[in-house]
C-alpha positions as CSV (number, residue, x, y, z in Angstrom):
1,M,0.0,0.0,0.0
2,A,1.2,3.5,-0.8
3,V,0.2,4.8,2.6
4,V,2.3,2.2,4.3
5,G,5.3,3.0,2.1
6,D,4.9,6.7,2.8
7,L,4.8,6.0,6.6
8,R,8.0,4.0,6.3
9,V,9.7,6.9,4.5
10,L,8.5,9.4,7.1
11,L,9.7,7.3,10.0
12,R,13.1,7.0,8.4
13,L,13.4,10.8,8.5
14,R,15.4,11.5,11.7
15,D,14.2,15.0,12.2
16,F,10.6,14.0,11.7
17,R,10.9,11.2,14.2
18,R,12.4,13.7,16.8
19,L,9.7,16.2,16.2
20,L,7.1,13.5,16.5
21,A,8.6,12.3,19.8
22,V,8.2,15.8,21.2
23,R,4.6,15.9,20.2
24,L,3.8,12.4,21.6
25,V,5.2,13.1,25.0
26,S,3.8,16.6,25.1
27,Q,0.3,15.6,24.2
28,G,0.5,12.5,26.4
29,A,1.1,15.0,29.2
30,D,-1.9,17.1,28.0
31,G,-4.1,14.0,28.3
32,V,-3.0,13.4,31.9
33,Y,-3.5,17.0,32.9
34,Q,-6.9,17.3,31.2
35,V,-8.3,14.2,32.9
36,A,-7.1,15.5,36.2
37,L,-8.9,18.8,35.6
38,A,-12.1,17.0,34.5
39,A,-12.0,14.7,37.5
40,Y,-11.5,17.6,39.9
41,V,-14.0,20.0,38.3
42,V,-16.8,17.7,37.0
43,F,-16.6,14.5,38.9
44,S,-15.7,15.5,42.4
45,P,-18.4,14.3,44.8
46,E,-18.6,17.6,46.6
47,K,-19.3,19.6,43.4
48,E,-22.8,19.9,41.9
49,T,-21.9,20.1,38.2
50,S,-24.2,21.8,35.7
51,P,-23.8,22.7,32.0
52,A,-23.4,26.3,33.1
53,A,-20.5,25.3,35.5
54,I,-18.8,23.4,32.7
55,A,-19.2,26.3,30.3
56,S,-17.8,28.7,32.9
57,A,-14.8,26.4,33.4
58,M,-14.1,26.3,29.7
59,A,-14.5,30.0,29.4
60,V,-12.0,30.7,32.2
61,L,-9.5,28.2,30.8
62,L,-9.8,29.0,27.1
63,L,-11.3,32.4,26.4
64,P,-8.6,34.7,27.9
65,Y,-6.0,32.9,25.7
66,S,-8.0,33.8,22.7
67,L,-7.1,37.5,23.3
68,V,-3.4,36.9,23.3
69,G,-3.1,33.9,20.9
70,P,-2.5,35.9,17.8
71,F,0.4,37.8,19.5
72,A,1.9,34.4,20.3
73,G,1.6,33.6,16.6
74,V,3.7,36.6,15.7
75,L,6.4,35.5,18.1
76,L,6.3,32.0,16.6
77,D,7.4,33.6,13.3
78,R,10.2,35.5,15.0
79,W,11.6,33.1,17.6
80,R,13.3,29.8,17.0
81,R,10.5,27.2,17.2
82,R,12.8,24.6,18.8
83,Q,13.4,27.0,21.7
84,V,9.6,27.6,22.0
85,L,9.1,23.8,22.4
86,L,11.9,23.6,24.9
87,Y,11.0,26.5,27.2
88,G,7.3,26.1,26.7
89,N,7.3,22.6,28.1
90,V,9.6,23.6,30.9
91,L,7.2,26.3,31.8
92,R,4.2,24.0,31.7
93,A,6.0,21.5,34.0
94,A,6.4,24.3,36.5
95,L,2.9,25.6,36.2
96,A,1.4,22.1,36.5
97,S,3.3,21.6,39.7
98,V,1.7,24.8,41.0
99,T,-1.7,23.4,40.1
100,A,-1.0,20.3,42.1
101,V,-0.1,22.4,45.1
102,L,-3.3,24.4,44.8
103,I,-5.4,21.2,44.7
104,L,-3.8,19.9,47.8
105,S,-4.2,23.2,49.7
106,G,-7.9,23.6,48.9
107,T,-7.5,27.1,47.6
108,P,-10.5,29.1,46.0
109,D,-11.6,27.9,42.6
110,W,-10.6,31.2,40.9
111,L,-6.9,30.6,41.9
112,F,-7.1,27.0,40.6
113,Y,-8.5,28.2,37.3
114,A,-5.9,30.9,37.0
115,S,-3.1,28.3,37.3
116,A,-4.8,25.9,34.8
117,L,-5.4,28.8,32.4
118,C,-1.6,29.5,32.3
119,V,-0.9,25.8,31.5
120,T,-3.6,25.9,28.8
121,A,-2.2,29.1,27.2
122,V,1.3,27.7,26.9
123,N,-0.2,24.4,25.6
124,R,-1.8,26.1,22.6
125,F,1.4,28.0,22.0
126,V,3.4,24.7,21.8
127,L,0.8,22.9,19.6
128,A,0.9,25.9,17.1
129,G,4.6,25.7,17.1
130,L,4.6,21.9,16.3
131,S,2.2,22.4,13.4
132,A,4.2,25.4,12.0
133,A,7.4,23.3,12.2
134,L,6.1,20.2,10.4
135,P,6.9,21.4,6.9
136,R,10.5,22.0,7.9
137,V,11.1,18.3,8.4
138,V,8.9,16.8,5.7
139,D,8.9,17.3,1.9
140,A,5.8,18.7,0.2
141,E,4.8,15.4,-1.4
142,R,4.3,13.7,1.9
143,L,2.8,16.6,3.8
144,V,-0.7,15.0,3.8
145,I,0.5,11.7,5.2
146,A,2.6,13.6,7.8
147,N,-0.5,15.6,8.8
148,S,-2.3,12.3,9.1
149,L,0.3,10.6,11.3
150,S,1.7,13.4,13.4
151,P,-1.4,15.2,14.9
152,T,-3.4,12.0,15.0
153,A,-0.6,10.2,16.8
154,G,-0.5,13.2,19.2
155,T,-4.2,12.8,19.8
156,L,-3.8,9.1,20.5
157,A,-1.0,9.9,22.9
158,A,-3.3,12.3,24.7
159,T,-5.9,9.5,24.8
160,A,-3.3,7.1,26.2
161,G,-2.3,9.8,28.7
162,G,-5.9,10.1,29.8
163,G,-6.1,6.4,30.3
164,L,-2.9,6.5,32.4
165,A,-4.4,9.3,34.4
166,F,-7.5,7.2,35.1
167,A,-5.3,4.3,36.3
168,V,-3.1,6.5,38.5
169,R,-6.1,8.2,40.0
170,I,-7.5,4.7,41.1
171,V,-4.2,3.5,42.5
172,A,-3.5,6.8,44.2
173,A,-6.8,6.9,46.0
174,D,-8.5,9.5,43.8
175,S,-5.7,12.0,44.2
176,D,-6.0,14.5,41.4
177,A,-2.8,16.2,42.6
178,V,-0.7,13.1,42.0
179,V,-2.1,12.9,38.5
180,V,-1.3,16.5,37.8
181,L,2.3,15.9,39.0
182,L,2.6,13.0,36.6
183,G,1.6,15.4,33.8
184,A,4.3,17.9,35.0
185,A,6.9,15.1,34.8
186,L,5.9,14.3,31.2
187,Y,6.0,18.0,30.2
188,L,9.6,18.0,31.4
189,C,10.4,14.9,29.4
190,S,9.0,16.6,26.3
191,A,11.3,19.5,26.9
192,L,14.3,17.2,27.1
193,A,13.3,15.4,23.9
194,S,13.3,18.8,22.0
195,L,17.0,19.1,22.8
196,R,17.7,16.3,20.3
197,M,17.0,18.8,17.5
198,S,19.2,21.7,16.5
199,R,18.2,25.3,17.4
200,E,17.8,26.3,13.8
201,L,16.1,23.2,12.4
202,L,12.4,24.2,12.8
203,G,12.7,27.7,11.5
204,P,11.8,30.4,10.9
205,E,14.5,31.6,8.5
206,P,17.5,33.3,10.3
207,E,16.7,36.7,8.9
208,L,13.3,36.6,10.5
209,V,14.5,35.6,14.0
210,Q,14.4,38.4,16.6
211,P,15.5,36.9,19.9
212,R,14.8,40.1,22.0
213,L,11.3,40.3,23.4
214,G,11.0,44.0,22.9
215,T,12.1,43.8,19.3
216,A,9.7,41.0,18.6
217,L,6.7,42.7,20.2
218,A,7.4,46.0,18.5
219,G,6.2,44.6,15.2
220,T,3.2,42.6,16.6
221,A,0.4,44.8,15.3
222,R,1.9,45.0,11.8
223,G,2.6,41.3,11.9
224,L,-1.0,40.5,12.8
225,L,-2.4,42.7,10.0
226,A,0.0,41.1,7.6
227,G,-1.1,37.6,8.7
228,V,-4.8,38.4,8.2
229,R,-4.1,39.9,4.8
230,H,-2.1,36.9,3.8
231,L,-4.9,34.6,4.9
232,S,-7.5,36.6,3.0
233,E,-5.5,36.2,-0.1
234,R,-5.4,32.4,0.3
235,R,-9.2,31.7,0.0
236,P,-8.9,27.9,0.2
237,A,-7.1,28.2,3.5
238,A,-9.6,30.7,4.8
239,H,-12.6,28.5,3.8
240,A,-11.1,25.5,5.4
241,L,-10.4,27.3,8.6
242,I,-14.0,28.6,8.9
243,S,-15.4,25.1,8.2
244,M,-13.1,23.5,10.8
245,T,-14.0,26.1,13.3
246,L,-17.7,25.3,12.9
247,M,-17.0,21.6,13.2
248,R,-15.1,22.3,16.4
249,F,-18.2,24.2,17.7
250,C,-20.3,21.1,17.0
251,F,-17.7,18.8,18.7
252,G,-17.6,21.1,21.7
253,A,-21.4,21.2,22.2
254,L,-21.6,17.4,22.0
255,T,-18.7,17.0,24.4
256,V,-20.6,19.0,27.1
257,M,-23.7,16.9,26.4
258,V,-21.7,13.6,26.9
259,L,-20.2,15.0,30.1
260,M,-23.6,15.6,31.5
261,L,-24.9,12.2,30.3
262,C,-22.0,10.4,31.9
263,R,-22.4,12.4,35.1
264,Y,-26.1,12.1,35.6
265,A,-28.0,10.0,33.1
266,W,-25.9,6.9,32.6
267,A,-24.3,6.3,36.0
268,S,-25.4,6.2,39.6
269,T,-22.0,7.3,41.1
270,E,-19.3,9.8,40.2
271,D,-16.7,7.0,39.7
272,D,-19.0,5.1,37.3
273,G,-19.6,8.3,35.4
274,L,-15.9,9.0,35.1
275,A,-15.3,5.4,33.9
276,L,-18.0,5.9,31.2
277,L,-16.3,9.1,30.2
278,G,-13.0,7.3,29.9
279,V,-14.6,4.7,27.6
280,A,-16.1,7.5,25.4
281,V,-12.7,9.2,25.2
282,G,-11.1,5.9,24.2
283,V,-13.7,5.2,21.5
284,S,-13.3,8.7,20.2
285,G,-9.5,8.1,20.1
286,A,-10.1,5.0,18.0
287,G,-12.0,7.2,15.6
288,F,-9.0,9.6,15.4
289,F,-6.7,6.6,14.6
290,A,-9.1,5.5,11.9
291,A,-9.0,9.0,10.4
292,A,-5.2,8.7,10.2
293,V,-5.5,5.5,8.2
294,V,-8.4,6.6,5.9
295,T,-7.5,10.3,5.3
296,P,-4.4,9.9,3.0
297,W,-6.5,7.7,0.6
298,A,-9.6,9.9,0.9
299,A,-7.7,13.2,0.4
300,G,-6.1,11.7,-2.6
301,R,-9.4,10.5,-3.9
302,F,-11.5,13.7,-3.2
303,G,-8.9,16.3,-2.5
304,P,-8.4,17.8,1.0
305,R,-11.3,20.2,0.6
306,G,-13.5,17.5,-0.8
307,W,-12.7,15.1,2.0
308,L,-13.6,17.9,4.5
309,M,-17.0,18.1,2.8
310,V,-17.5,14.4,3.0
311,C,-16.6,14.4,6.7
312,A,-19.2,17.2,7.4
313,G,-21.8,15.5,5.3
314,A,-21.3,12.1,7.1
315,A,-21.6,13.8,10.5
316,A,-24.8,15.6,9.4
317,V,-26.5,12.2,8.7
318,L,-25.0,10.0,11.4
319,E,-24.9,12.3,14.4
320,P,-28.7,12.6,14.9
321,A,-29.3,9.0,13.9
322,L,-27.0,7.8,16.7
323,G,-27.4,10.6,19.2
324,L,-31.2,11.0,19.5
325,P,-31.7,7.8,21.4
326,F,-29.5,9.2,24.2
327,A,-28.4,5.6,25.0
328,P,-24.8,4.7,25.8
329,A,-24.2,2.1,23.0
330,P,-25.3,4.3,20.0
331,M,-23.7,7.3,21.6
332,L,-20.4,5.5,21.8
333,I,-20.7,4.6,18.1
334,A,-21.3,8.3,17.5
335,A,-18.2,9.1,19.5
336,F,-16.2,6.9,17.1
337,V,-17.8,8.5,14.0
338,L,-17.3,12.0,15.3
339,G,-13.7,11.3,16.2
340,L,-13.1,10.0,12.7
341,V,-14.8,12.9,10.8
342,T,-13.4,15.6,13.1
343,Q,-9.8,14.4,12.9
344,G,-10.2,13.7,9.2
345,A,-11.4,17.3,8.6
346,K,-8.6,18.6,10.8
347,I,-5.9,16.7,8.8
348,A,-7.4,18.1,5.6
349,T,-7.5,21.6,7.0
350,D,-3.9,21.4,8.2
351,T,-2.8,20.3,4.8
352,V,-4.7,23.1,3.0
353,V,-3.3,25.8,5.3
354,Q,0.2,24.5,5.2
355,A,0.2,24.3,1.4
356,A,-1.4,27.7,0.9
357,V,0.4,29.8,3.6
358,D,4.0,30.9,3.3
359,D,6.5,29.7,5.9
360,G,7.0,33.2,7.3
361,F,3.3,33.4,8.2
362,R,2.6,29.8,9.4
363,G,3.2,30.5,13.0
364,R,0.7,33.3,13.3
365,I,-1.9,31.5,11.1
366,F,-1.7,28.3,13.1
367,S,-1.9,30.4,16.3
368,L,-5.0,32.0,14.9
369,Y,-6.3,28.5,14.1
370,D,-5.9,27.6,17.8
371,V,-7.7,30.8,18.9
372,L,-10.6,29.9,16.6
373,F,-10.6,26.4,18.1
374,N,-10.8,27.9,21.6
375,V,-13.5,30.5,20.8
376,A,-15.6,27.8,19.0
377,F,-15.3,25.4,22.0
378,V,-16.2,28.0,24.6
379,G,-19.1,29.3,22.4
380,A,-20.3,25.7,22.1
381,A,-20.2,25.2,25.8
382,G,-22.2,28.4,26.3
383,V,-24.9,27.3,23.8
384,A,-25.0,23.9,25.4
385,A,-25.5,25.5,28.8
386,L,-28.6,27.2,27.5
387,M,-30.0,24.2,25.8
388,L,-29.1,21.2,28.0
389,P,-31.4,20.0,30.8
390,P,-29.7,18.7,34.0
391,D,-29.5,15.1,32.6
392,G,-27.9,16.2,29.3
393,K,-30.7,14.9,27.0
394,S,-31.5,17.7,24.5
395,V,-33.2,16.9,21.1
396,P,-32.8,20.6,20.0
397,L,-29.1,20.5,20.6
398,V,-28.6,17.3,18.6
399,V,-30.7,18.7,15.7
400,T,-28.9,22.0,15.7
401,V,-25.5,20.4,15.5
402,A,-26.7,18.2,12.6
403,V,-27.9,21.3,10.7
404,I,-24.5,23.0,11.2
405,Y,-22.7,19.9,9.8
406,A,-25.0,19.9,6.8
407,A,-24.4,23.6,6.2
408,I,-20.6,23.1,6.3
409,A,-20.9,20.3,3.7
410,V,-23.0,22.4,1.4
411,A,-20.7,25.4,1.7
412,M,-17.6,23.4,1.1
413,A,-19.2,21.9,-2.0
414,R,-19.8,25.4,-3.3
415,F,-16.3,26.6,-2.4
416,D,-14.8,23.6,-4.2
417,D,-16.7,24.5,-7.4
418,Q,-15.3,28.1,-7.4
C-alpha cells in the first residue's frame, strides 16, 4: 500500500521522528493533565456540576488565551521554534506543579482556574509551534501523510495519557494532585526530547529571527495585520479554517452533552460516570486513529477540501441517527464516528493551510487557528449550557448540530466549485 510506504519513509526521517517524539510526550502530558482537571471540576463528589458550570470552566480556561493567541503567533514567526518547544514545556511543567499544590491546599476555585489557564495558554502555543514546524522536516509530497500521522498520533498519545491518568487516580486513592504531578513530569520529558534537534532546524529563517522580546513585540500589530491579509489572499485556507471552526463548535457542544450524560443519566455514582467518560474518550480516540488511516487515501481521492466536505456530510447524517436515542451504546458509536470525521477534517484543514500559507506566516496562522478552536469550543459550551437540561438529554441541541454539519458540507461543495 502507498500509505504504508509513505509512513515508512516518514519514520526513516530522523528530524521528523524527533519532532514526533516531542509531540507524543507533550500531548500525552496534556491527556494526563486534562483528565485530572475534568475529574476535579466535573466528577468531584462535593461539586454539583451543571452545564453552566462546565461552560464557565471552559471560558475561564480557554477564552482569555484567545485574546493573546494571535500575538503568540507573531512571536512564533520570530523566535526559534525549537526554543519555543523547549522553554514552553519547561514552563508547563512548573505551572502544572503549582496546580497540584493548589489542589492539595484547597484554595479558592478562581486561583485554581488561573493556574490551569496558564498551562492551557502555553499548551496552545506549543501545539501551534509543532504544526508550523512540520513542513520544515517533511517534503511537500508527503505533507498529507505527515499531517495524518503526526497530529493523530498526538491525539492518540493524549488519549493514552488520559487512560494512564484514570489508572493512576484509582491507584493513588483518587488523588488528582498526583495525576497533575505526573503530567508535569511528562512535560519536562518533552522539553528534554526537544534538545535532540538543532536550534535552527524548525525555523523560521535566520533573517526573521528576533530573539529580543521588545524587538519581537514591537512589530506585533503590523505582523497580525499582515497575517490576516495573507490569509484573506489564500481563500482555500480561509474557507477550510472557517469550516473546521464550525466543526469544532459542534464537537464542543456534543462534548458537554456527553459529560452531563455520563455524570447524571448513565451512572449512579461519580466514579461510574468518570469510567464511562473514559470509555467515550477511548472510543473517540479510536476514531482519530481510523482517520489517520483513511484520510491519506480519501484526500487523494476527493482532494483535501472534498474530504472535509465528505466528513461534514457524514456527520450531518450519522450524528442525529446515533445521538437522538441518548443511550450509551449508540452514543459510543457516535463518539467513534465524530472522532473520525473531526480528525479527518482537521488533517485536511492542516494540509490546505500549510500548502497555501508561506513559511514566514505559518506560526501566526496556526496560532489564529488555535484561537478559533478555543472560541468555538467556549461558544459551544455556552450554547449547550442554555439548551441542555440537567440530565444532558436535548433533542434541539442534537438537531442544531446536525444542521450546522449539513451547512458546512453544502458550503464546502460550493467553495470547491469556485
